[in-house]
N, C-alpha and C positions, 0 to 999 in steps of 0.2 A: 605590054601584056602583064608584066609584074605589077605595074601600078594598079591594074584592074584586080589582079588576084589578091593583092595585099589587103584589099577592102574586106576580104573574108576573114582576116585575122582579127582577134580581139584588139581593141584600140590601144591597149597598154603594152602589147607585145612588140618586141624588137623585130624588124623585118630586114632581111639582107639577102644578097645573092652570093653564092659561092661557086667557084669553078676550079676544077683541077686540071693539070696539064703536066707534061714532061718538064722536068727542070731544065732540060737541054733545049727546049723550044723557045728560043729567044724572041721570035716574032710574036708568038702568042703572049708571052710575058710582057712585052713592051706594049702591046695593044691594051692589055688589062691595066697596066700601070698608067697609061695615058688617059684611061677612063676612070681614074681615081680608085681603082681596086688596090688593096694592100695585101702583101704577102703575110699569111698568118700561120702557115703550117708546112712542114715537110713530111712526106710519106715515102717509105721505102718498101720495095719488094725485095726480099732477101731469099737467097737460095743456098743450098748445099748439094754438092755432087758426091755421092758416096762411092768410094773405091773398095770398101770392105764393110763387113757387118759392123754397124755402129755399136759402140759400147752401151751397156745398160747399167743403171744404178738402182739400188734398192729403193722402194718406196718408203716414206717415213713410217715409223712404227705405228701400227694400228690402221694403216691405210691399205685398202685392197681394191683391185680392179674387178668389176663384174660386167658381164655382157649387158649391152643396152637392150632393154625390153621396152619397146615403143609405148604400148598402151599404159603400162604401169609407171613409166619413168619420164615420159616426154614433158609433162608439166613441171616436174621437179628439176629437169635439166634447164628448161626455160627460166625458171626462177633463179637457179644457180648462175646462169649466164648473165641475167639482168643485174644480179647483185655484184658479180665479179667485175662487170664493166661500169659500175657506178662511178668509179674514179676517173674514167676516161673522158677526154675532151669531146664535147658535143653530145654526151649521152643523154637520152631522154628515156623514160620508162617504156619498156617494150609492150607489144600487143601479141598475145599468145597465138591468135588465129593467123596473123600475118607471119609470125615466126614459123609456124608449122608449114605454111605455104612455101616459104623460102627455103626451108631446110629439110623437112621430112617428107612433104608431099611431092617432092621432085621424083620423076620416074627413075633417075639414076641413083637414088638414095640407097646407101649400103650401110645397114646398122652395125656391121662388123668393123667398120672404120671409125666408129665412135667409141672412145675409151673413157669410161667414167670411173673416177676414183671415189671410193666411199670410206667414210669413217663411221662405222655402225650404220645407222639409218640416215645419215647426213651425207650429201654430196660435198666433198671437199674440193674437187677440181675435175676438169674434163679436157679432152682434146677431141674436137669435132674435125675429122679429116675426110678428104674425098679426092677424086681425080679431077684435075682442071687443066685444060690445055696441054694434055699429055705429060703432066708432072704430078707428083704426089703433093697435095695441097693441105696445109694446116689452116683450115678455114677459121677456127676459133679455138684458142687455148686460154683457159681461165682457171684461176685459183681463188676461192672465196677468202675473204679477209682473215678469218680466224686460223686458216691453215697456211698462210703465207710465210716466207722466209724459213722454210723447213726443207727445201729442195724438191717440193712436189712438182712445181712447174718443169724443172729440168728432167725429172723422172718421167713425166708424161710426154715431154717432147722427144726424149730418146727412145721411149717405148714406141712412139708413133713412127720415128725413123726406122726402127727395127721391123715394124710391121710392114712398112712399104718395101723395105729391102727384101724381106721374105717373099713378097709378091713380085719381085723383079723390077721394082721402081727405084731407080738410083738418084733421080733428081727430085728434090723436095723444096717447095717454096712456101712463102707466106707473105702477107702484107702487114705493116706495122707503122703506127704513128711514130715518127722519129723522136718526138718529145714524150713518149709514153711515160706516165708517172710511176709505174710499178717496176721499172728496170728491165722491161722485156727485151729491149735492144741489146743490153749487156748479156742477157741470157742467150740470145740467138747467136751473138758473136762468140760466146764461150763455147758453144757446141759446133762451131765451124761454119756458121752461115755468114754469107757476105752480101753486100748490097749489089743487086743486079740492075735495079731501075730505081731512080729517084723521081718522084713527082712533087709538085708544089701546089698549094691551095691558096687561091686568092679570094678575098671577100670585099664586097661593097655594101656599106650600110645604107639602106633607103629610109629607115625610120628608127630612131632610138627608142628604147623601151626595155621591158623585162624579158630576160631569156627564159625559155621553157626549162632548160636544164637547171636553172636556179631554184625550181620548185621542188627538187628532190630533197 
């Protein structure tokens, strides 16, 4: 099937299959390794279980939170997210309409769970949170490049913890690439999060060529 589908790709593009599975699933891992898949990435689901109100820290000077207003801000948040994740493994430029379908057009979407940090008329960072499988979920936390290394990510994360705590949600989770280049795993461990589940990602190359992410 993949051999047929790959004919739809431009002839100079690299084609590969990727599969994710639990790191503890030795049978699946051996099957993939026997079929010449190679381990390329580790992915963690991290959690924290709050026993008291989480501490909060001040936002960097000049940064303020404002309520998320969908019609006026949705495209700006999309752009900020696309920029913030440009450094991440496998990132390709996003599509606004697809992004809206996945994130905002969901029936359960709650705009009060999106925390947007502004520096004047610029989005500096954001935390897109929601409920998932009966836990508070940090779906996407990002800080744009000019505002990094100033404590904004930690401030947004702790603010999100506090908002869940006020709503009675004590277990909070997120997913992260274990090799995240922006130091996210260190931040999550710093605020008390621990690895709850580890997954691994295997890849098999079917045709060498140009990676889409290399176009950015």
